[in-house]
C-alpha positions as CSV (number, residue, x, y, z in Angstrom):
1,M,76.2,84.1,106.1
2,S,77.0,84.0,102.4
3,Q,80.0,82.6,100.7
4,L,80.6,86.2,99.3
5,E,80.8,87.5,102.9
6,W,83.4,84.9,103.8
7,I,85.5,85.6,100.8
8,A,85.3,89.4,101.4
9,A,86.2,88.8,105.1
10,A,89.3,86.7,104.2
11,L,90.5,89.4,101.8
12,V,90.1,92.1,104.4
13,L,92.2,90.1,106.9
14,I,95.0,89.7,104.4
15,N,94.7,93.4,103.5
16,V,94.9,94.7,107.1
17,A,97.8,92.3,108.0
18,L,99.8,93.7,105.1
19,V,98.9,97.3,106.0
20,A,100.2,96.7,109.6
21,L,103.4,95.5,108.1
22,R,103.5,98.7,105.9
23,N,103.5,96.5,102.8
24,V,102.2,98.3,99.7
25,W,100.7,95.1,98.3
26,N,97.8,95.3,100.7
27,Y,95.9,97.4,98.1
28,P,94.9,94.7,95.5
29,F,93.3,92.7,98.3
30,A,91.5,95.8,99.5
31,L,90.1,96.6,96.1
32,V,88.5,93.2,95.7
33,A,87.3,93.1,99.3
34,V,85.5,96.4,99.2
35,S,83.9,95.5,95.9
36,L,82.5,92.3,97.4
37,Y,81.4,94.0,100.7
38,A,79.4,96.6,98.7
39,V,77.1,93.7,97.7
40,V,77.1,92.2,101.2
41,F,76.1,95.5,102.9
42,Y,73.5,96.3,100.3
43,E,71.8,93.0,101.1
44,A,71.9,93.7,104.9
45,R,70.4,97.2,104.3
46,L,73.5,98.9,105.8
47,Y,73.5,101.6,103.2
48,S,76.2,103.8,104.7
49,D,78.6,100.9,104.8
50,M,77.6,99.9,101.2
51,L,78.3,103.4,99.9
52,L,81.4,103.6,102.0
53,Q,82.8,100.7,99.8
54,G,82.8,102.9,96.7
55,F,84.7,105.6,98.6
56,F,87.1,103.0,99.9
57,F,87.7,101.7,96.3
58,A,88.7,105.2,95.1
59,L,90.8,105.9,98.2
60,N,92.5,102.6,97.9
61,L,93.5,103.5,94.4
62,Y,94.9,106.8,95.7
63,G,96.6,105.1,98.6
64,W,98.2,102.5,96.4
65,A,99.8,105.2,94.2
66,A,100.9,107.3,97.2
67,W,102.4,104.3,99.0
68,L,104.3,103.2,95.8
69,R,105.8,106.7,95.5
70,A,106.7,106.9,99.2
71,R,108.2,103.4,99.8
72,D,111.9,103.0,100.5
73,E,114.1,100.0,101.5
74,S,112.6,99.8,105.0
75,G,109.0,99.8,103.7
76,V,106.5,102.7,103.6
77,P,107.5,105.6,106.0
78,V,104.8,106.7,108.5
79,G,104.4,109.7,110.7
80,W,102.3,111.7,113.1
81,M,99.7,114.4,112.6
82,T,100.0,117.9,114.1
83,Q,97.7,118.8,117.0
84,Q,95.9,121.2,114.8
85,A,95.3,118.6,112.1
86,R,93.9,116.2,114.8
87,A,91.5,118.8,116.0
88,V,90.3,119.7,112.5
89,W,89.9,116.1,111.4
90,G,88.1,115.3,114.6
91,A,85.6,118.2,114.2
92,L,85.1,117.3,110.5
93,T,84.4,113.7,111.3
94,I,81.9,114.5,114.0
95,A,80.1,117.0,111.7
96,A,80.0,114.5,108.8
97,W,78.7,111.7,111.1
98,V,75.8,113.9,112.4
99,G,74.9,115.2,108.9
100,W,75.2,111.8,107.2
101,S,73.4,109.8,109.9
102,A,70.5,112.3,110.0
103,M,70.1,112.1,106.3
104,M,70.2,108.3,106.3
105,H,67.7,108.3,109.2
106,R,65.3,110.6,107.5
107,H,65.5,109.4,103.8
108,T,66.1,105.7,103.9
109,D,65.0,102.5,105.6
110,A,68.5,102.0,106.9
111,A,68.6,99.4,109.7
112,A,70.9,101.4,112.1
113,P,71.5,104.8,110.5
114,W,73.4,106.4,113.5
115,V,75.7,103.5,114.3
116,D,76.2,102.7,110.7
117,G,76.9,106.3,110.0
118,A,79.5,106.4,112.7
119,V,81.2,103.4,111.3
120,A,81.1,105.0,107.8
121,M,82.4,108.5,108.8
122,L,85.1,107.2,111.1
123,S,86.2,104.7,108.4
124,I,86.5,107.5,105.8
125,T,88.7,109.5,108.1
126,A,90.7,106.5,109.1
127,Q,91.2,105.4,105.5
128,W,92.2,108.9,104.4
129,L,94.8,109.1,107.2
130,L,96.0,105.6,106.4
131,A,96.6,106.6,102.8
132,R,98.5,109.6,104.1
133,R,100.5,107.2,106.3
134,R,99.5,108.7,109.7
135,V,99.8,106.7,112.9
136,E,96.5,108.2,114.2
137,S,94.6,106.2,111.6
138,W,95.0,103.1,113.8
139,Y,93.3,104.7,116.8
140,L,90.3,105.4,114.5
141,W,90.3,101.8,113.1
142,I,90.3,100.5,116.7
143,L,87.2,102.6,117.4
144,V,85.5,101.5,114.1
145,D,86.1,97.9,115.1
146,L,84.6,98.3,118.5
147,I,81.5,99.9,117.0
148,A,81.2,97.6,114.0
149,I,81.5,94.2,115.9
150,P,78.0,94.5,117.6
151,L,76.5,96.3,114.6
152,F,77.3,93.6,112.1
153,A,76.3,90.9,114.6
154,S,72.9,92.5,115.1
155,R,72.3,92.3,111.3
156,G,73.2,88.6,111.2
157,L,76.6,89.3,109.5
158,Y,78.4,87.0,111.9
159,A,81.4,86.3,109.6
160,T,81.9,90.0,109.2
161,S,81.5,90.6,112.9
162,A,84.1,87.9,113.6
163,V,86.4,89.5,111.0
164,Y,86.1,92.8,112.9
165,V,87.2,91.0,116.1
166,V,90.3,89.9,114.3
167,L,90.7,93.4,112.8
168,L,90.6,94.8,116.2
169,G,93.6,92.7,117.1
170,L,95.3,93.6,113.8
171,S,94.6,97.3,114.4
172,I,96.2,97.2,117.8
173,D,99.2,95.5,116.3
174,G,99.2,98.0,113.4
175,L,99.2,100.8,116.0
176,I,102.1,99.3,117.8
177,Q,104.1,98.7,114.6
178,W,103.5,102.1,113.2
179,R,104.2,103.9,116.5
180,R,107.5,102.1,116.6
181,A,108.2,103.0,112.9
182,A,107.3,106.6,113.3
183,G,109.3,107.2,116.4
184,P,108.6,110.0,118.9
185,R,105.8,112.3,117.9
186,R,107.1,114.8,115.5
187,V,105.2,117.2,113.3
188,A,104.3,115.7,110.0
189,A,103.2,117.5,106.8
């Protein structure tokens, strides 16, 4: 466990706690954390997760701008996806997982291409939905946490695995908070 991993882990915890509270200032913590985690995952040969950090960096910049525009006196408003949007995003995520993981399996020495690919593709969808302020993002983060905890532990990333245990709790809290803030399921754009 490197000092870099511990710093990145602490920043992620601060980030997610602020996200659950719908606080726009989660984004600076996220940008530094994903930059550090790119190095950590490269060293662990978890290439999907390493590349994911670059995507997260860009999407966090987008999310920060979107949240700044959307916030009001009660925080950042959140809402629900349509049934059709859920089905489309679900199908796209599964297709991306299969395609990405097959490529990583075939063309790299990735340590766990299928599981790592699942974490990566679910995380991309979850992060995009989070930037769009959709409640469903938390269901995906819970699933990511449940997959990532044993994956990272198996690669000796114990601090990161422990962080994902805490993130699981924060994700459950985020889901509760955002469901409350969104109110009954209504169609969102």
